[in-house]
ZADO-87750 format. One record per residue (C-alpha): x negated, y, z negated; residue number from 1. Coordinates in Angstrom, 3 decimals. Example, Ala and Ser with C-alpha at 12.3 -4.5 7.8 and 13.67 -1.06 7.14 Angstrom:
<r px="-12.300" py="-4.500" pz="-7.800" num="1"/>
<r px="-13.670" py="-1.060" pz="-7.140" num="2"/>
END
This chain:
<r px="0.025" py="0.016" pz="0.034" num="1"/>
<r px="-1.606" py="3.364" pz="1.033" num="2"/>
<r px="-1.310" py="6.713" pz="-0.376" num="3"/>
<r px="0.733" py="7.844" pz="2.859" num="4"/>
<r px="3.669" py="5.176" pz="2.408" num="5"/>
<r px="4.348" py="6.582" pz="-1.118" num="6"/>
<r px="4.021" py="10.342" pz="-0.047" num="7"/>
<r px="6.295" py="9.528" pz="2.870" num="8"/>
<r px="8.871" py="7.681" pz="0.570" num="9"/>
<r px="8.617" py="10.895" pz="-2.108" num="10"/>
<r px="9.212" py="13.130" pz="1.219" num="11"/>
<r px="12.272" py="10.850" pz="2.087" num="12"/>
<r px="13.499" py="11.494" pz="-1.623" num="13"/>
<r px="13.161" py="15.167" pz="-1.363" num="14"/>
<r px="15.450" py="15.212" pz="1.472" num="15"/>
<r px="18.904" py="16.310" pz="1.897" num="16"/>
<r px="19.577" py="13.039" pz="4.068" num="17"/>
<r px="21.558" py="10.574" pz="1.995" num="18"/>
<r px="20.224" py="7.588" pz="4.136" num="19"/>
<r px="16.696" py="8.574" pz="3.631" num="20"/>
<r px="17.063" py="8.825" pz="-0.040" num="21"/>
<r px="18.771" py="5.525" pz="-0.385" num="22"/>
<r px="16.024" py="3.753" pz="1.651" num="23"/>
<r px="13.309" py="5.484" pz="-0.383" num="24"/>
<r px="14.948" py="4.365" pz="-3.537" num="25"/>
<r px="15.167" py="0.914" pz="-2.377" num="26"/>
<r px="11.355" py="0.980" pz="-1.386" num="27"/>
<r px="10.044" py="2.518" pz="-4.433" num="28"/>
<r px="12.433" py="-0.267" pz="-6.358" num="29"/>
<r px="10.549" py="-2.947" pz="-4.211" num="30"/>
<r px="6.993" py="-1.320" pz="-5.134" num="31"/>
<r px="7.957" py="-0.956" pz="-8.616" num="32"/>
<r px="8.542" py="-4.824" pz="-8.994" num="33"/>
<r px="4.879" py="-5.404" pz="-8.623" num="34"/>
<r px="3.383" py="-4.660" pz="-11.850" num="35"/>
<r px="-0.085" py="-4.505" pz="-10.395" num="36"/>
<r px="0.966" py="-1.267" pz="-8.503" num="37"/>
<r px="2.326" py="0.436" pz="-11.438" num="38"/>
<r px="-0.630" py="2.377" pz="-12.354" num="39"/>
<r px="-0.553" py="3.532" pz="-8.522" num="40"/>
<r px="3.061" py="4.598" pz="-8.725" num="41"/>
<r px="2.428" py="6.594" pz="-12.001" num="42"/>
<r px="-0.551" py="8.315" pz="-10.603" num="43"/>
<r px="1.428" py="9.496" pz="-7.688" num="44"/>
<r px="4.338" py="12.054" pz="-7.624" num="45"/>
<r px="6.837" py="9.400" pz="-7.009" num="46"/>
<r px="7.881" py="8.942" pz="-10.923" num="47"/>
<r px="8.756" py="13.057" pz="-11.207" num="48"/>
<r px="10.600" py="12.654" pz="-7.408" num="49"/>
<r px="12.470" py="9.755" pz="-8.574" num="50"/>
<r px="13.930" py="11.621" pz="-11.641" num="51"/>
<r px="14.427" py="14.518" pz="-9.734" num="52"/>
<r px="16.345" py="12.921" pz="-6.861" num="53"/>
<r px="18.677" py="11.049" pz="-9.441" num="54"/>
<r px="20.321" py="14.378" pz="-10.267" num="55"/>
<r px="21.587" py="14.946" pz="-6.721" num="56"/>
<r px="21.742" py="11.612" pz="-5.482" num="57"/>
<r px="24.887" py="9.797" pz="-4.334" num="58"/>
<r px="26.217" py="6.661" pz="-6.580" num="59"/>
<r px="24.534" py="4.000" pz="-4.836" num="60"/>
<r px="21.354" py="5.953" pz="-4.745" num="61"/>
<r px="21.527" py="6.455" pz="-8.359" num="62"/>
<r px="21.853" py="2.781" pz="-9.193" num="63"/>
<r px="18.873" py="1.919" pz="-6.881" num="64"/>
<r px="16.604" py="4.668" pz="-8.252" num="65"/>
<r px="17.657" py="3.524" pz="-11.955" num="66"/>
<r px="16.428" py="0.063" pz="-11.114" num="67"/>
<r px="13.196" py="1.048" pz="-9.643" num="68"/>
<r px="12.540" py="2.907" pz="-12.725" num="69"/>
<r px="13.765" py="-0.037" pz="-14.885" num="70"/>
<r px="11.273" py="-2.278" pz="-12.562" num="71"/>
<r px="8.657" py="0.384" pz="-13.324" num="72"/>
<r px="9.225" py="0.056" pz="-17.417" num="73"/>
<r px="8.222" py="-3.446" pz="-17.310" num="74"/>
<r px="4.727" py="-2.224" pz="-18.388" num="75"/>
<r px="4.377" py="-0.518" pz="-21.741" num="76"/>
<r px="2.357" py="2.151" pz="-20.472" num="77"/>
<r px="4.697" py="3.120" pz="-17.548" num="78"/>
<r px="7.775" py="3.139" pz="-20.293" num="79"/>
<r px="6.085" py="5.967" pz="-21.997" num="80"/>
<r px="5.651" py="7.882" pz="-18.809" num="81"/>
<r px="9.077" py="7.432" pz="-18.046" num="82"/>
<r px="10.026" py="8.875" pz="-21.431" num="83"/>
<r px="7.841" py="11.791" pz="-20.854" num="84"/>
<r px="9.013" py="12.785" pz="-17.257" num="85"/>
<r px="12.799" py="12.739" pz="-18.356" num="86"/>
<r px="13.520" py="9.173" pz="-17.065" num="87"/>
<r px="16.081" py="8.647" pz="-19.535" num="88"/>
<r px="19.120" py="9.827" pz="-17.991" num="89"/>
<r px="18.690" py="7.276" pz="-15.015" num="90"/>
<r px="18.332" py="4.473" pz="-17.348" num="91"/>
<r px="21.070" py="5.085" pz="-19.545" num="92"/>
<r px="23.142" py="5.698" pz="-16.420" num="93"/>
<r px="22.517" py="2.359" pz="-15.387" num="94"/>
<r px="23.053" py="1.304" pz="-19.067" num="95"/>
<r px="26.367" py="2.408" pz="-19.356" num="96"/>
<r px="27.574" py="0.401" pz="-16.100" num="97"/>
<r px="30.640" py="-1.611" pz="-15.600" num="98"/>
<r px="28.324" py="-4.045" pz="-14.181" num="99"/>
<r px="27.027" py="-6.654" pz="-16.471" num="100"/>
<r px="23.958" py="-7.191" pz="-14.724" num="101"/>
<r px="22.911" py="-3.330" pz="-14.560" num="102"/>
<r px="24.093" py="-2.778" pz="-18.021" num="103"/>
<r px="21.402" py="-5.508" pz="-19.299" num="104"/>
<r px="18.837" py="-4.657" pz="-17.276" num="105"/>
<r px="19.510" py="-0.808" pz="-18.385" num="106"/>
<r px="19.982" py="-1.973" pz="-21.931" num="107"/>
<r px="16.655" py="-3.947" pz="-21.863" num="108"/>
<r px="14.659" py="-0.864" pz="-20.936" num="109"/>
<r px="16.153" py="1.199" pz="-23.592" num="110"/>
<r px="15.366" py="-1.434" pz="-26.050" num="111"/>
<r px="11.756" py="-1.543" pz="-24.834" num="112"/>
<r px="11.633" py="2.375" pz="-25.086" num="113"/>
<r px="12.824" py="1.999" pz="-28.692" num="114"/>
<r px="9.946" py="0.139" pz="-29.647" num="115"/>
<r px="8.176" py="3.321" pz="-29.824" num="116"/>
<r px="8.572" py="4.861" pz="-33.340" num="117"/>
<r px="8.289" py="8.719" pz="-31.865" num="118"/>
<r px="11.023" py="8.044" pz="-29.501" num="119"/>
<r px="13.683" py="6.418" pz="-31.693" num="120"/>
<r px="15.546" py="10.188" pz="-32.468" num="121"/>
<r px="15.365" py="11.315" pz="-29.181" num="122"/>
<r px="17.083" py="8.391" pz="-27.622" num="123"/>
<r px="20.041" py="8.832" pz="-30.250" num="124"/>
<r px="20.003" py="12.930" pz="-29.461" num="125"/>
<r px="20.355" py="12.098" pz="-25.763" num="126"/>
<r px="23.291" py="9.729" pz="-26.279" num="127"/>
<r px="22.275" py="6.040" pz="-26.273" num="128"/>
<r px="24.547" py="5.258" pz="-28.998" num="129"/>
<r px="27.371" py="5.483" pz="-26.441" num="130"/>
<r px="25.738" py="3.115" pz="-24.277" num="131"/>
<r px="25.278" py="0.726" pz="-27.181" num="132"/>
<r px="28.527" py="0.883" pz="-28.027" num="133"/>
<r px="29.288" py="-0.457" pz="-24.681" num="134"/>
<r px="26.929" py="-3.187" pz="-24.636" num="135"/>
<r px="28.539" py="-4.539" pz="-28.072" num="136"/>
<r px="31.628" py="-4.753" pz="-26.171" num="137"/>
<r px="29.740" py="-6.777" pz="-23.216" num="138"/>
<r px="28.690" py="-10.334" pz="-22.402" num="139"/>
<r px="26.488" py="-11.807" pz="-24.958" num="140"/>
<r px="23.075" py="-10.929" pz="-23.160" num="141"/>
<r px="24.461" py="-7.527" pz="-23.252" num="142"/>
<r px="25.567" py="-7.706" pz="-26.800" num="143"/>
<r px="22.073" py="-9.072" pz="-27.948" num="144"/>
<r px="19.925" py="-6.255" pz="-25.705" num="145"/>
<r px="22.516" py="-3.554" pz="-27.910" num="146"/>
<r px="22.059" py="-4.707" pz="-31.244" num="147"/>
<r px="18.392" py="-5.306" pz="-30.322" num="148"/>
<r px="18.085" py="-1.793" pz="-29.511" num="149"/>
<r px="20.118" py="-0.666" pz="-32.432" num="150"/>
<r px="18.001" py="-2.566" pz="-34.863" num="151"/>
<r px="15.099" py="-0.509" pz="-33.732" num="152"/>
<r px="16.764" py="2.685" pz="-33.675" num="153"/>
<r px="17.836" py="2.220" pz="-37.315" num="154"/>
<r px="14.185" py="2.094" pz="-38.531" num="155"/>
<r px="14.368" py="5.893" pz="-38.177" num="156"/>
<r px="15.617" py="7.679" pz="-41.027" num="157"/>
<r px="17.363" py="10.576" pz="-39.197" num="158"/>
<r px="19.204" py="8.174" pz="-37.209" num="159"/>
<r px="20.687" py="5.967" pz="-40.152" num="160"/>
<r px="24.082" py="8.418" pz="-40.346" num="161"/>
<r px="24.419" py="8.426" pz="-36.542" num="162"/>
<r px="24.741" py="4.679" pz="-36.231" num="163"/>
<r px="26.673" py="4.137" pz="-39.293" num="164"/>
<r px="29.230" py="6.501" pz="-38.335" num="165"/>
<r px="29.427" py="5.224" pz="-34.345" num="166"/>
<r px="28.226" py="1.950" pz="-33.691" num="167"/>
<r px="27.821" py="-0.198" pz="-37.150" num="168"/>
<r px="31.323" py="-1.185" pz="-37.467" num="169"/>
<r px="31.676" py="-2.663" pz="-33.920" num="170"/>
<r px="28.449" py="-4.369" pz="-34.379" num="171"/>
<r px="29.097" py="-6.013" pz="-37.725" num="172"/>
<r px="32.231" py="-7.557" pz="-36.237" num="173"/>
<r px="30.043" py="-9.473" pz="-33.707" num="174"/>
<r px="28.479" py="-11.582" pz="-36.701" num="175"/>
<r px="32.365" py="-12.721" pz="-37.471" num="176"/>
<r px="32.787" py="-14.172" pz="-34.190" num="177"/>
<r px="32.174" py="-18.114" pz="-34.542" num="178"/>
<r px="30.312" py="-18.668" pz="-31.395" num="179"/>
<r px="27.804" py="-15.647" pz="-31.854" num="180"/>
<r px="23.893" py="-16.912" pz="-32.164" num="181"/>
<r px="22.085" py="-16.437" pz="-35.309" num="182"/>
<r px="19.399" py="-13.989" pz="-33.539" num="183"/>
<r px="22.078" py="-11.415" pz="-32.742" num="184"/>
<r px="23.772" py="-11.910" pz="-36.100" num="185"/>
<r px="20.261" py="-11.428" pz="-37.760" num="186"/>
<r px="19.602" py="-8.120" pz="-35.823" num="187"/>
<r px="22.782" py="-6.743" pz="-36.965" num="188"/>
<r px="22.237" py="-7.542" pz="-40.774" num="189"/>
<r px="18.893" py="-6.189" pz="-40.230" num="190"/>
<r px="20.105" py="-2.810" pz="-39.025" num="191"/>
<r px="22.846" py="-2.914" pz="-41.830" num="192"/>
<r px="19.904" py="-3.414" pz="-44.176" num="193"/>
<r px="17.864" py="-0.578" pz="-42.689" num="194"/>
<r px="20.803" py="1.656" pz="-43.079" num="195"/>
<r px="21.047" py="0.552" pz="-46.948" num="196"/>
<r px="17.826" py="2.212" pz="-47.195" num="197"/>
<r px="19.745" py="5.651" pz="-47.336" num="198"/>
<r px="21.479" py="5.866" pz="-50.552" num="199"/>
<r px="24.066" py="8.336" pz="-48.935" num="200"/>
<r px="25.202" py="5.662" pz="-47.006" num="201"/>
<r px="25.959" py="3.125" pz="-49.662" num="202"/>
<r px="29.874" py="3.878" pz="-50.523" num="203"/>
<r px="30.149" py="4.197" pz="-46.615" num="204"/>
<r px="28.732" py="0.637" pz="-46.110" num="205"/>
<r px="31.161" py="-0.750" pz="-48.834" num="206"/>
<r px="34.186" py="1.178" pz="-48.026" num="207"/>
<r px="34.134" py="1.831" pz="-43.968" num="208"/>
<r px="32.577" py="-1.595" pz="-43.194" num="209"/>
<r px="34.186" py="-3.533" pz="-46.331" num="210"/>
<r px="30.434" py="-4.815" pz="-46.447" num="211"/>
<r px="30.387" py="-6.419" pz="-49.528" num="212"/>
<r px="32.845" py="-9.378" pz="-49.207" num="213"/>
<r px="32.225" py="-9.429" pz="-45.447" num="214"/>
<r px="28.391" py="-10.147" pz="-45.831" num="215"/>
<r px="29.045" py="-12.553" pz="-48.634" num="216"/>
<r px="30.824" py="-14.717" pz="-46.545" num="217"/>
<r px="27.915" py="-14.203" pz="-44.006" num="218"/>
<r px="25.641" py="-15.722" pz="-46.491" num="219"/>
<r px="27.516" py="-19.081" pz="-46.164" num="220"/>
<r px="27.311" py="-19.282" pz="-42.490" num="221"/>
<r px="23.510" py="-18.641" pz="-41.362" num="222"/>
<r px="19.880" py="-19.555" pz="-41.951" num="223"/>
<r px="17.090" py="-18.231" pz="-44.156" num="224"/>
<r px="16.242" py="-15.340" pz="-42.013" num="225"/>
<r px="19.887" py="-13.604" pz="-41.897" num="226"/>
<r px="19.837" py="-14.597" pz="-45.760" num="227"/>
<r px="16.753" py="-12.696" pz="-46.123" num="228"/>
<r px="18.378" py="-9.408" pz="-44.622" num="229"/>
<r px="21.362" py="-9.735" pz="-46.659" num="230"/>
<r px="19.797" py="-10.029" pz="-49.840" num="231"/>
<r px="17.725" py="-6.858" pz="-48.918" num="232"/>
<r px="20.892" py="-5.033" pz="-48.055" num="233"/>
<r px="22.536" py="-5.919" pz="-51.337" num="234"/>
<r px="19.501" py="-5.130" pz="-53.523" num="235"/>
<r px="19.235" py="-1.496" pz="-51.568" num="236"/>
<r px="23.380" py="-1.347" pz="-52.535" num="237"/>
<r px="22.628" py="-2.070" pz="-56.265" num="238"/>
<r px="20.203" py="0.934" pz="-56.667" num="239"/>
<r px="23.454" py="3.008" pz="-56.701" num="240"/>
<r px="25.269" py="3.123" pz="-59.604" num="241"/>
<r px="28.469" py="3.735" pz="-58.430" num="242"/>
<r px="28.066" py="0.734" pz="-56.382" num="243"/>
<r px="27.649" py="-1.680" pz="-59.303" num="244"/>
<r px="31.528" py="-2.383" pz="-60.080" num="245"/>
<r px="32.175" py="-3.251" pz="-56.327" num="246"/>
<r px="29.092" py="-5.469" pz="-56.463" num="247"/>
<r px="29.999" py="-7.057" pz="-59.350" num="248"/>
<r px="33.651" py="-7.732" pz="-58.574" num="249"/>
<r px="32.482" py="-9.246" pz="-55.167" num="250"/>
<r px="30.153" py="-11.886" pz="-56.882" num="251"/>
<r px="26.966" py="-10.358" pz="-55.749" num="252"/>
<r px="25.608" py="-11.005" pz="-59.523" num="253"/>
<r px="25.993" py="-14.426" pz="-58.681" num="254"/>
<r px="24.329" py="-14.435" pz="-55.480" num="255"/>
<r px="21.176" py="-12.847" pz="-56.898" num="256"/>
<r px="21.089" py="-15.272" pz="-59.649" num="257"/>
<r px="21.163" py="-18.087" pz="-57.276" num="258"/>
<r px="18.617" py="-16.727" pz="-55.063" num="259"/>
<r px="16.070" py="-16.113" pz="-57.849" num="260"/>
<r px="15.419" py="-19.627" pz="-57.799" num="261"/>
<r px="15.444" py="-19.911" pz="-53.962" num="262"/>
<r px="12.230" py="-21.387" pz="-52.392" num="263"/>
<r px="11.972" py="-18.286" pz="-50.149" num="264"/>
<r px="9.797" py="-15.550" pz="-51.703" num="265"/>
<r px="11.511" py="-12.815" pz="-49.716" num="266"/>
<r px="14.924" py="-13.539" pz="-50.931" num="267"/>
<r px="13.647" py="-14.342" pz="-54.404" num="268"/>
<r px="12.095" py="-11.090" pz="-54.498" num="269"/>
<r px="14.729" py="-9.007" pz="-53.545" num="270"/>
<r px="17.329" py="-10.918" pz="-55.714" num="271"/>
<r px="15.068" py="-9.913" pz="-58.700" num="272"/>
<r px="15.176" py="-6.223" pz="-57.568" num="273"/>
<r px="18.717" py="-6.382" pz="-57.085" num="274"/>
<r px="19.293" py="-7.490" pz="-60.663" num="275"/>
<r px="16.867" py="-5.141" pz="-62.550" num="276"/>
END
């Protein structure tokens, strides 16, 4: 691939001809599908041109540009460049698609971007929770991508309230579905445990999510990994005095007492923290 070929595609993107723009978007998507060419694309003006063209392209060209950016985001260094160049909008656009395959691809890239701690607040500010909500209502693949992204975002303290008031309830309902796999449930409970690190959200978790009773039921359904996050969540809730009555009434004291003799050191440690 020569410099001329990319330059020509960039000029097509910058033209006012919809067919030229679509051809360029398709071609750049194919180029970006080869990870060995990613650095070449990043060093050219193609990335900026794709982001700029997206703002004025028709629906199909937007879709292809979004896929091209998602292909490019397969490498970690490219994700950061996409983030810094304003490439979030096309990816969020794809993640909000009614097409399950498009949604899965878009959510997968957003999950990758959420792995960068410095990007988590910006992702929420540009509206990612809206597409996470859509993903939670999608098929199993989309659900997993959505809750994995949500879990990463919940590690940012500034995001906790936004997650709590927008997508936490829908996500928690996933864990009550009998056919839901454990990895998805673990990510949801991990998110809730992260949210419970904010004491201001404790009563919301108990009241708005009916958290105590619901979570205790989950403790009977899943394995050690989910139980670890449940114990962490309850231990955090127990740090707020106004929660004590609700926790005691629901049977969390018995839950903690039982786990004090657990073989799992993580569960045992948080059970002891919850008790004292």
